[in-house]
C-alpha positions as CSV (number, residue, x, y, z in Angstrom):
1,X,-0.2,-0.1,0.6
2,X,1.1,3.3,-0.9
3,X,2.1,5.7,2.7
4,X,0.7,8.8,2.5
5,X,3.1,12.3,2.8
6,X,1.9,14.5,5.9
7,X,3.6,17.5,5.5
8,X,1.9,20.4,4.1
9,X,3.3,21.6,0.3
10,X,5.4,24.3,1.0
11,X,3.2,26.6,2.2
12,X,4.4,28.1,5.1
13,X,7.6,28.5,3.0
14,X,8.7,32.2,2.6
15,X,8.8,33.6,-0.6
16,X,12.6,34.3,-0.7
17,X,12.1,37.6,-2.8
18,X,12.0,40.8,-1.2
19,X,8.4,42.5,-1.7
20,X,9.9,46.1,-3.1
21,X,12.4,44.2,-5.5
22,X,9.2,42.8,-6.7
23,X,7.0,45.6,-6.9
24,X,9.7,48.0,-8.6
25,X,10.1,45.2,-11.4
26,X,6.8,45.5,-11.7
27,X,7.0,48.7,-12.6
28,X,8.8,48.7,-14.4
29,X,7.6,45.9,-16.8
30,X,4.2,48.0,-16.9
31,X,6.5,51.3,-17.6
32,X,7.9,48.8,-20.8
33,X,5.0,47.6,-22.1
34,X,3.2,51.2,-21.9
35,X,5.5,52.4,-24.0
36,X,6.1,50.3,-27.1
37,X,1.8,49.5,-27.0
38,X,2.1,53.7,-27.2
39,X,5.1,53.3,-29.8
40,X,3.1,51.3,-31.9
41,X,-0.1,53.1,-32.1
42,X,2.1,56.9,-32.9
43,X,1.5,59.2,-35.7
44,X,4.7,58.8,-38.4
45,X,5.2,62.3,-37.8
46,X,5.7,61.0,-33.7
47,X,9.7,60.7,-33.3
48,X,10.9,58.1,-30.2
49,X,11.4,60.9,-27.8
50,X,7.8,62.3,-28.2
51,X,6.7,58.8,-27.3
52,X,9.0,58.9,-24.5
53,X,8.0,62.1,-23.5
54,X,4.0,61.2,-23.6
55,X,5.1,57.6,-21.4
56,X,6.9,59.5,-18.9
57,X,4.1,62.4,-18.5
58,X,6.1,64.8,-19.1
59,X,5.0,66.5,-22.4
60,X,4.1,69.3,-23.8
61,X,1.1,70.5,-26.5
62,X,4.2,71.1,-28.9
63,X,5.2,67.6,-28.4
64,X,1.8,65.8,-29.0
65,X,0.8,68.0,-31.9
66,X,2.1,67.8,-35.4
67,X,5.4,69.8,-37.1
68,X,4.6,72.2,-39.6
């Protein structure tokens, strides 16, 4: 007959990772994905720097309107 193990499946084991580092990594990953989504939807006259400014939230109207 098979023996049953009464050990809990490591549910009490700590994560081993710092929650702050995991949070910072998540925020960085979300920012990178957001940049590439905005870059893929940009208008042809916008530059990559304009997209980065919009992603960071420091863009002015002259960065977001077409150049003349």
